[in-house]
C-alpha positions, 0 to 999 in steps of 0.5 A, a space after each residue: 350415328 343413329 338408325 336414320 343415319 345409318 340406313 342413310 349410309 346404305 340407301 341410295 334414295 329414300 321417299 320420303 326421309 321425312 316420312 321416314 324419320 316420322 315413323 321411327 319416332 312414333 315407333 320408339 315411342 309407342 313401341 310398335 315395330 315398323 313393318 318391313 318389307 322385302 320380296 324376293 323371286 326365286 328365279 334361280 336356285 341362289 341368292 348373291 351378294 347382290 341381293 345380299 344389299 337390302 337383305 342387310 339392311 333388312 337386318 338392320 331394321 331388324 337389330 332395332 326392333 322392327 319386324 322384317 317381312 320377306 315375301 318369297 315371289 313364287 307367284 310373281 316368279 312365274 311371270 318373271 320381272 320384265 327387264 328387257 332381257 326375256 331370253 334370260 329371265 323367262 316365266 318359270 313353271 310351278 314345279 321351277 318355282 318350288 325347287 328354287 324357292 327350297 333353298 332361298 330361306 336357308 340362304 337368307 337366314 345367314 343374314 336375317 334371324 327369320 325365326 317365329 316372332 323375329 320375322 314374318 315370311 310370307 309367299 305371294 301365291 298365298 293371294 295370287 293363288 286365290 285370285 280369279 279372271 275378274 279378280 286380275 281384271 281388278 288388279 289391272 284396274 289399279 293402275 294406267 297404261 300410261 303410268 305403267 309405260 313410264 317405267 324406264 325399261 318399257 320407255 327404252 323399248 318402245 322408243 326402239 320399237 320393241 314389244 311390250 307384252 301385257 302380261 308384263 305390264 301386270 309385274 309392278 302391280 303385282 309387286 304393289 299388291 304385296 304391299 297392300 296384302 302385308 300392310 308394309 310401312 316400308 319397302 326395301 329394293 335395289 335402284 331398278 326396283 324403285 318404279 315397282 316401289 312407288 307402285 306399292 305406295 300408289 295402291 296403298 293409298 287406293 287401298 286406304 292404307 298409309 303408304 309406305 316408304 321407299 328405300 333403295 340401295 345401291 347396285 352392287 357390281 360384279 366381279 366383272 363390273 357389271 351389274 351383279 346378275 345369275 344370268 351373267 354368271 358374276 355373282 357371289 352365291 350366298 350357297 358358295 362354300 368358303 373357297 369358292 366365295 373368298 376366290 371370287 372376291 379376290 377376282 374382283 378388280 381394285 376399283 370395286 373394293 370401295 363399293 364392296 366394303 360399303 355395301 357388303 360388309 360392316 366397316 365404317 367409312 373411316 376403317 374403309 379409308 384405311 384399309 384401301 390406304 394399304 396394299 390392295 392384296 391385303 385389304 381385298 383379303 380382308 375384304 373376302 375373309 369378312 365376306 366369308 367369315 359373316 355367312 360361313 364362319 371366321 374359321 372357315 375364311 382363313 381356311 379358304 385364304 390359306 388354300 387360295 394362297 397355296 393353290 396360287 404358289 402350286 400352280 402358278 408360282 416357281 419354287 425357287 424364286 429369287 429375293 431382292 431387298 431394297 430400301 424401304 421407300 416409296 416406289 413407282 411399280 415401273 421404277 421398282 421393277 427395273 430396280 429388282 430386275 424385272 426390267 431393262 428400263 422403265 420403258 420397258 417395265 410400262 409396257 408390260 404394266 400396260 399389257 397385263 402382264 404384271 402381277 403384285 401377290 397375284 393381282 394384276 397392276 395396270 395402272 404404270 403410276 401404281 405406287 409400291 410401298 415397300 415397309 421394313 420389317 414386313 414379309 416379302 411381296 410377290 412381283 410377277 413379270 410375264 409368265 416366267 419372271 418372279 421375284 419376291 422383293 422385301 426391305 433392306 
């Protein structure tokens, strides 16, 4: 798989792929690295795994000899990216921004090599802090109100007769100016940043620069299935300790694992399919240990996994759990529960499953069609029905 194919695998949209292919070919021939921009506003104290999706793409470019240009948005953070959730993303003070920014480089450095010559780190207060009122008016003239109101969240608020403040409309222009200032060849961002990335292209053209390629990455959903956000508290912070990081990943639903494997690990599609075809608990453990290993270490990941199991058994599982053996085979969960005495009938077992009262190795299973593979020679696994009924199951 060449670099372009790897980029496409981790991207949701490239504006445009043809332009990027030509730029990569020219770079390979000349040896001149592309300047690949990623900006992040220090709005909280931690960077999370959702941010890490484009950051991992930034690392991919770096791995192939291109130059990451990391912008710490200490200027844009004071404005706050307009999201329609102004109560959750208020403008910050200088002190707030400095306190938050202090930890960002350390966290991002767990993924990207930030050493001198390997990465260019900038703060956009470098240029915004030097601007006066008339410079701001000049920046405002870079686009029109009609163009800015095409942004999805602005259109939605206008349709609902909700206010759109003038200062909010400056944010896309500020992000666009960042691209001009650092002469970006490529800019990375989540799907929700596409409008702002396009603004960078527009402003570079006005400045007689070659317009950047815009690459958006899929949004990694949080542990509760909503957009991952520090505001929602459903995020996994890169500064979390190994045990907390492991536990949060283990709280992810089975349905969310495929996207997390693809966006938060380096497993290829074939490896992911193999992992997901196995036992969900084992797949999730592999996912959690892989993520923790990448941020901390393999030893820390293994210790977190052991501690997680020990904590689960200590708090929720009695010591005298009966062992039931069955023939090695594939069972529907209701049938297996009936066979090992966790339901007088498959109908009772189905009701328990639908009510969220059944766990396998600690993970809730609410699909009555869930298949359980009982494999000869493997360690027992735990089925819990309700709060007090437990059975270890193993093949004969």
